[in-house]
C-alpha positions in Angstrom: -3.2 -18.5 6.6 -3.1 -14.5 5.7 -1.6 -13.9 8.8 0.9 -16.7 9.2 4.2 -14.9 10.7 6.4 -17.7 9.5 9.2 -16.6 7.6 8.4 -13.0 8.9 11.6 -11.1 8.0 11.5 -12.7 4.5 8.2 -11.5 3.8 8.7 -7.8 4.9 11.6 -7.5 2.8 9.5 -8.5 0.0 6.9 -6.1 0.8 9.3 -3.6 1.3 11.0 -4.0 -2.1 7.5 -4.3 -4.0 6.7 -0.7 -2.0 9.5 0.6 -3.1 9.4 -0.4 -6.6 5.9 0.8 -7.0 6.3 4.3 -5.5 9.4 4.7 -8.3 7.6 3.7 -10.9 4.4 5.6 -10.1 7.2 8.5 -9.8 8.6 8.1 -13.1 5.4 7.4 -15.0 4.1 10.7 -13.4 6.8 12.9 -14.8 6.8 11.2 -18.1 2.8 11.4 -18.2 3.5 15.4 -17.6 6.2 15.5 -19.8 4.8 13.8 -23.1 1.7 14.6 -25.4 1.0 16.4 -28.5 3.3 19.2 -27.4 6.6 17.5 -25.5 8.5 19.2 -22.2 11.9 18.9 -21.6 12.9 18.1 -18.1 13.5 21.8 -17.7 10.3 23.3 -19.1 8.4 20.9 -16.8 10.3 22.4 -13.8 9.8 25.6 -14.7 6.4 25.0 -15.4 5.7 23.2 -11.9 7.0 26.4 -10.2 4.9 28.9 -12.5 8.1 30.1 -14.4 9.4 29.7 -18.1 7.0 29.9 -20.9 3.2 30.7 -20.2 2.0 27.9 -22.6 4.0 25.3 -20.8 2.5 26.3 -17.7 -1.0 26.3 -19.5 -0.7 22.9 -20.6 0.6 21.7 -17.4 -1.5 23.2 -14.7 -4.9 23.0 -16.9 -4.3 20.1 -18.9 -1.7 17.3 -18.0 -1.7 17.5 -14.3 -5.8 17.2 -13.8 -5.8 14.5 -16.2 -2.8 12.8 -14.3 -4.6 13.3 -11.0 -7.8 11.7 -12.6 -5.8 8.7 -13.8 -4.2 8.1 -10.4 -7.6 8.3 -8.7 -9.8 6.4 -11.1 -6.5 3.6 -11.1 -6.1 3.3 -7.2 -10.0 3.1 -6.8 -10.6 0.4 -9.3 -7.6 -1.6 -8.0 -8.6 -1.4 -4.5 -12.4 -2.1 -5.1 -11.4 -5.4 -7.4 -9.1 -6.4 -4.6 -12.0 -6.1 -1.7 -14.3 -7.9 -4.0 -12.0 -10.7 -5.1 -11.3 -11.1 -1.4 -15.2 -11.0 -0.1 -16.3 -13.6 -2.7 -13.2 -15.7 -2.5 -13.3 -15.3 -6.7 -10.3 -14.5 -8.6 -12.2 -13.6 -11.3 -14.4 -11.2 -9.7 -14.0 -7.4 -10.7 -15.6 -3.9 -9.6 -18.3 -4.0 -11.9 -19.6 -7.6 -11.4 -22.1 -5.8 -8.8 -23.8 -4.0 -11.7 -22.1 -0.9 -11.1 -21.1 -0.4 -14.5 -24.4 -1.7 -15.8 -26.2 1.1 -13.9 -23.7 3.9 -14.1 -24.0 3.3 -18.0 -27.8 3.3 -18.3 -28.3 6.3 -16.1 -25.3 8.3 -18.6 -26.7 6.6 -21.6 -30.3 7.9 -20.5 -29.1 11.5 -20.0 -27.1 11.3 -23.6 -30.3 10.4 -25.1 -32.2 13.0 -23.6 -29.4 15.5 -24.3 -30.3 16.8 -20.7 -28.6 17.8 -17.5 -25.2 16.4 -19.3 -23.2 18.6 -16.6 -24.6 16.3 -14.4 -23.7 13.0 -15.9 -20.7 12.0 -13.7 -22.7 12.5 -10.2 -26.1 10.8 -12.0 -23.4 8.0 -13.2 -22.3 7.6 -9.5 -25.7 8.0 -8.1 -26.7 5.0 -10.6 -24.1 2.5 -9.7 -24.8 2.8 -5.9 -28.2 2.2 -6.6 -27.7 -0.8 -8.4 -26.0 -2.0 -6.3 -28.2 -1.8 -3.8 -30.7 -3.6 -5.8 -28.4 -6.6 -6.3 -27.8 -6.9 -2.3 -31.3 -7.3 -2.0 -31.5 -9.6 -4.8 -28.9 -11.4 -2.7 -30.8 -11.7 0.5 -31.4 -15.3 1.4 -32.5 -16.8 5.1 -29.2 -16.7 7.0 -27.8 -13.2 5.6 -26.2 -12.2 2.0 -25.5 -15.2 -0.3 -22.5 -15.1 -2.1 -23.7 -17.2 -5.4 -27.2 -15.2 -5.5 -25.0 -11.8 -5.5 -23.0 -12.9 -8.4 -26.1 -14.0 -10.0 -28.1 -11.3 -9.3 -25.4 -9.0 -10.5 -25.0 -11.0 -13.9 -28.9 -10.9 -14.3 -29.3 -6.9 -13.7 -26.1 -6.2 -15.9 -27.8 -8.0 -18.9 -30.9 -6.1 -18.5 -29.6 -2.8 -18.0 -26.8 -3.7 -21.1 -29.9 -4.4 -23.0 -32.1 -1.3 -22.3 -28.7 1.0 -23.0 -28.6 -1.1 -26.5 -31.8 0.1 -27.2 -31.3 3.6 -26.2 -28.6 4.3 -27.8 -30.5 2.8 -31.2 -33.0 5.6 -30.2 -30.3 8.3 -29.7 -29.7 10.9 -32.8 -26.0 10.2 -34.1 -24.6 13.2 -33.0 -24.7 12.4 -29.6 -23.9 8.6 -29.7 -20.1 9.2 -30.4 -20.2 10.7 -26.7 -22.1 8.1 -25.4 -20.2 5.4 -26.5 -16.5 7.6 -25.5 -18.2 7.4 -21.7 -19.5 3.8 -22.1 -15.4 2.7 -23.3 -13.9 4.7 -21.1 -11.9 8.1 -21.3 -9.7 10.6 -19.2 -9.9 13.2 -22.2 -10.9 16.8 -21.1 -10.9 16.0 -17.4 -10.2 18.7 -15.2 -10.0 20.2 -11.5 -13.9 20.2 -11.3 -14.0 16.6 -11.9 -11.3 15.8 -9.5 -12.7 18.1 -6.6 -16.3 16.4 -6.9 -15.0 13.2 -7.0 -11.9 12.9 -5.3 -12.3 13.7 -1.9 -15.2 10.5 -1.2 -12.8 8.3 -3.3 -10.0 9.3 -0.6 -12.1 8.5 2.2 -13.3 5.2 0.8 -9.7 4.1 0.1 -9.0 4.8 3.6 -12.1 3.0 5.0 -11.0 0.0 2.7 -7.8 -0.3 4.0 -9.8 -0.7 7.5 -11.5 -3.7 6.6 -8.2 -5.4 5.6 -8.8 -8.0 8.6 -12.5 -8.8 7.8 -11.5 -9.7 4.2 -8.4 -12.0 5.6 -10.8 -13.8 7.6 -13.6 -14.1 5.3 -11.1 -15.7 3.2 -10.8 -18.7 5.7 -14.4 -19.7 5.1 -17.5 -18.6 6.7 -17.3 -21.2 9.1 -14.2 -20.6 10.9 -14.7 -16.9 10.0 -17.8 -17.0 12.2 -16.1 -18.9 15.2 -13.5 -16.3 15.3 -16.6 -13.5 15.8 -17.3 -12.1 12.2 -20.6 -11.2 11.2 -20.8 -12.2 7.7 -23.8 -10.1 6.8 -21.9 -6.8 8.3 -18.5 -7.7 6.5 -20.0 -8.3 3.1 -22.1 -5.0 3.2 -19.3 -2.8 4.6 -16.8 -4.5 2.0 -19.5 -4.3 -1.0 -20.3 -0.9 0.2 -16.9 0.4 0.1 -16.2 -1.0 -3.3 -18.9 0.0 -4.8 -18.3 3.7 -3.6 -14.6 3.2 -5.0 -15.9 1.8 -8.4 -18.7 4.4 -8.8 -16.5 7.0 -7.8 -14.2 6.1 -10.7 -16.7 5.7 -13.2 -18.4 9.1 -12.4 -14.6 10.5 -13.4 -13.8 8.2 -16.4 -16.4 6.6 -17.6 -16.4 2.5 -17.8 -12.7 1.5 -17.7 -12.5 -2.2 -17.5 -9.8 -4.6 -16.8 -7.8 -2.4 -14.0 -9.9 -4.1 -10.9 -9.2 -7.4 -12.5 -6.0 -7.8 -13.3 -3.7 -5.3 -10.5 -4.8 -7.5 -7.6 -3.5 -11.0 -9.4 -0.3 -9.0 -9.9 0.5 -7.8 -6.7 -0.8 -11.3 -5.0 2.1 -12.4 -7.4 4.7 -9.9 -5.4 3.6 -10.0 -1.8 1.4 -12.9 -1.6 -2.3 -12.8 0.2 -2.6 -10.8 3.3 -4.9 -7.9 2.3 -3.1 -5.4 5.0 -0.5 -5.3 2.2 -2.7 -5.8 -0.7 -5.3 -3.6 -0.5 -2.9 -0.4 -0.5 -0.6 -1.8 -2.7 -3.5 -2.5 -5.1 -4.2 0.9 -5.2 -0.8 1.9 -5.5 -0.4 -0.3 -8.7 -3.6 0.9 -9.8 -2.7 4.0 -10.0 0.3 3.5 -11.8 -1.4 1.1 -14.4 -3.9 3.8 -15.0 -1.1 6.5 -15.5 0.9 4.2 -17.8 -2.6 3.5 -20.0 -3.5 7.4 -20.3 0.0 7.7 -21.3 0.4 5.3 -24.0 -3.7 6.6 -25.0 -2.5 9.7 -26.1 1.1 9.3 -27.5 -0.2 8.1 -31.3 -1.3 10.3 -33.7 -5.0 10.1 -32.5 -5.9 9.7 -28.7 -7.5 6.5 -28.2 -9.9 6.1 -25.0 -8.2 4.8 -21.9 -10.5 2.0 -21.9 -9.4 0.7 -25.1 -5.7 0.8 -23.7 -6.5 -1.0 -20.6 -8.8 -3.7 -22.7 -5.8 -4.4 -25.1 -3.3 -4.4 -22.3 -5.9 -6.7 -19.9 -7.6 -8.8 -22.6 -4.2 -11.4 -23.0 -3.9 -11.4 -18.8 -7.7 -12.1 -18.7 -7.1 -15.4 -21.0 -4.0 -16.2 -19.5 -5.7 -16.5 -16.0 -8.7 -18.3 -17.6 -6.2 -20.7 -19.1 -4.9 -21.1 -15.4 -8.0 -21.8 -13.8 -9.2 -24.3 -16.3 -5.6 -26.4 -16.2 -5.5 -26.3 -12.6 -2.3 -24.4 -12.6 
């Protein structure tokens, strides 16, 4: 079970090594992200720009462009990483991701509607967040059963709502003027281009609060993974736990969507990688998933802007995550 204390020293050592590796890798990736782009900076130039010294152009590039974008990448990645871990633990399904509950469908529908109308474009991040949260509330309403929240109905409700809203999105895109379609598609694919301190200020605070709340839910997720009957016998309220876990996961995913659009595969792949490193104890898995998600998104954002043409970061995560997703499906099919 997740709380098993056998071979504790070896587990603690493994957790320490994994944590140290992720922290060092994240620091290095942040340094590279701040240094490289259309205009590269040496280590000396970067250090001077950090302290508001040296050439003014490097200070502007660092503080107005690259630093807020890198912070946004870390916030989005950590939110998606922990959200995916919470949902996979709650649903006991390794193929669950943060958008399973219809978060992407609701956020995307609201955003595409505003793009189509050409109105309230400055409010798209907030509107997408509200759309994701409201859609998840609808899915939870559909998942109610006589004895609480049904996991099967929760998944089916999310799939049904996502399909419905996705078809409406397609119709709206067909009716949208050509000049607005590109901006809408860029948001749907997921991009951090142009993200600044305004987006971080508006979404960063509730993402950080949700990350902290997610860590406090580790015990509940551990107990839910033992099975419903055993969890109830240990004093867990299934309805309350699933509402809290799903609510925090939704806040995290909706916060990530409000900053970067619909970025896939991060919340699906990151939890599996961390499980391979530290096991299935969610007291460790949740914070390390947030840390690993920040690392993955920072690297993906760096890769997206190293070429001659900047790619949407959602395309990069899809290119990296799709092969891993296929491998996971193969493992489940072959029973590995």
